[in-house]
N, C-alpha and C positions, 0 to 999 in steps of 0.2 A: 106231163107231171108237174105239179106245182112245187116250186123250190121252197124248202123250209127256211126258217130264220137262220138255223145253223149252217145250212148249205150256202146261203147268201153271204154269211160272214167268211166262210172258207173261200168263196169265189173272190171276194173283195181282197182278202189276204193274198191270194195267188196273184191277182192283178198288181198289187203293190210290189210284190217280189219281182214280177216281170219288169215293171217299170224301173226298179232299182238296178236290175241286171242290165237294162239297156243303157242306163246312166253310167254304170261302172264301165261298160264296154266303151262308151264314147270317151271316157277319161283315160282309158288305158293307152291311148296313142302316145302321149307325151310324158305324163307323170306316171305312167302305167304301173300296173301291178306285175306285169311280165317284163317290160323293158322300156327304154327311152331312146330316142334318136334326135339329132339335130345337126344342123350345118353351121360352120363358123368360118370366118374370114381370118386367114393367117398372114401376118406381116413378116416377110422374109428379111434377112440381113441386108439385102441390096435394095430394099424399098418396094420390091414387087409383092403382089398378093395373090393367094390362091384360096380356093374354097375347099374345105375338107368336110367329110361327113363322119360324125361320131355316133356310135350306138352302144348301149350297154344293157345287160340283163341283170336281174337280181336273184340272189339265192345265197347259198353257203351257210356257215355256222353263225348263229347269233342267239342272244339270250331271249327267253320268253318275254314277250312284250315289246321288244326292240324291233325296228324295221330291218329287213334283210339287207346285207351289204351288197356291193357291186360284185357279181359273180364273174362277169367277163366284160371286157371293154374293147371295142374295135375302132380304129381310125382308118379311113380310106380316102384316097385322093388320086388325081391324075398328075403325073409328072409333067411339069411345065415344058412346053415345046414338043411334046409327044402325045400319043393317044394311049400310053401305057398307064393302066390303073394299078395302084399298089395299095396294100393294106397291112396293118399290124394289129395283132390281137394280144391283149394282156389276158392270159388265160387263167382259169380257175386253178388254184393250187390246193390240193387236198391237205397238204401240210400246213397251209396258212388259213384255210377255211374261207378264202375269198379270192378276188383277182390279185395276181402277183404285184401289179404296178398301178400307179397313177400317172397319167400322161402330163408332161410339162411343156415340151417344145418340139417343134418340127422345123428343121432348116435344110436347105438345099444348096450345094456348091458344085458347080460344073456338072450338073446332071445327077449328082449323087445325093440322095436324102439321108438325113441323120435324125435320130430320135433321142430325146432326153426324157427319161422317166424316172420316177422315185419308187422305191419299195413301198408297198402298201401296209403301213404300220409295223409294229415291232417284230412279229415273227418273220415277215418277209424281209425286213432289214437284216435280220440275222441270216436268213437263208441266202441272201445275195452278197454275203461277205462283209457287212457293215461298212459300206463305202463312205468315205468322207473326203469331199462333199457328198451328200447322200444321194448321188445320181447313179443310175445304170444307163449306159449309153449303147446305142445301136447304129450301125451303118449298113445300108443296103448295098451289097456287093454285085448286084446285077442278077442274082439268083435267090438270095435269101438275106434275112437280117442277121448280122453278126455282131456279137458284143465286142466293144472296143474299150480301150482305156481312155481316161480323160485326156492324156497327152495326145491322143490321136484325133480329138475333136477339134476342127478348125477354129483358129482364134477369132475368126470373123463372127462366129456365133456368140451373141451375148445375151439375147433376150429370152425370157419365158413368154412364149407367144401363143400358147393354148390355154383354154379355160381350165384352171385347176378346179376340177369338179368335186368339191368336198361338200356334197349335199346341196348343191346350188341349182337344182333342176327347175325350180319355179322362177328364179332370176333368169335363167337361160331362156325359158319359154317366153317370158315377157320381152327380153332383149331381141328375140328372133322374130317377134310377131309382125313388125312392119315390113321387113325386107325378105322374110322367109329364111334368114340366117343371122347369126350374130356378127355384127360388123367388128372391125379392128377396135374401134372405140368402145364397143360393147364388151369385148374380151377384156380390154384394159380396166374398164369400169368394174366388172365382176371380180377381177383379180385384185383390185385396189384395196380390198378389205384385208388381204393377207399381208401381214406385217413381217413375216420371217424373211431374212435375207436370201434364203434359197429360192424364194418365189419372186424376188425382185429382179434378179439377174442370174446368169449362169456362173456360179462360183468356180474359181480355178484353184483355190487353196483350201486346205482343211479348215473347218469351222471349230470353234472352241468346243471342248467335250468330244463326245463320239460322233457328233454330226447327225445323229439319228433322226428319223422323221417323227418319232414319238418321244416326248419328253421322258427322261428317265428310262430309256430303252436299254435295259441291261443286257449283257451278252448271254446268249443261250445256245445250247448245242442240240442238234437234232438227234433223238434217240428213237428206238423202235416204236415206242408207244406215245410219241409226242415230242416235247422239248423240255430240257432241263437247264437250270442255271449252272454257271461254271463252278459254283461252290461245291456241287456234288462231286466234282472231279479234283479240284485243288484241295479239298478237305480230306482226301484219301491219305492213309499213313505213309505211303511210299509210291514211287513211280510204278513199281510192279503192280501194286494194288490198283492204281489208277488205270493202267492198261487193261487189267482184268475187268475193271468196271466198264470201260469202253467196250470190251468184248461181250460182256453180259447184256449191255444195253444196245448192242449191235450198231455201235458208232463206227463209221468208216475210218480207215487209217488216216485219210486226209483231214477229217474233222475232229479226230481225237485230240484234245488239247494237253495230254499228259506231258509230252516233250517240252512244251512251253512252260508248264507250271513246275516241272521237276527238272529244269535244265541243269545239267552238271551233276545230277544225283544218280 
């Protein structure tokens, strides 16, 4: 059967779409539409180095026309001197609409690994207790990662030694091209554009203001249908009214701020 002019146009269009699909699939490995992965060299406090693998997927809540945020991020590595593989995942939080944390540093002392992460933007900062300095810290106890206080983080640990990946995927890809991983120098080069003190060294004292990872990150309270500013609570006419407001909004006793705002009343 002879192909008509219209059929030939349709076949050509189909061929173009197939070619585009192959091209998109080829790009999806590093900068992809589904996920990203890379390796980087980490300089530990004692001068030794290890290679870690990092991977992340995209998804979660975002405005129409904006790119998807990081939905989940994982770091994995082999504990030096052993064949034990460990991993840590910054999981998706439905209450924050994205991954809970950004990774900042991995350190190891006497065979025990520690992680320094920061809450991922304002909602996560409020969720994790508004820490100042704005770090959430973890120690691997031999079975699982346990959150610790800043006073429990060994003083030997001073450096931010992981790539702070604030949309730097293209820079990471270029830096990893020659070696197959981002070298220590490459990590430092990528992070050098970040001027905030929290990314220069591991701070040990509170920073001016609230120390939040987002400028102007006001305090918010988790309620049944999202988040609300503290003004909804402090603006109540009495402590009793405030407590009833917490009850209506299904705020946990631990998170209800009424005792703080109506202290002694």
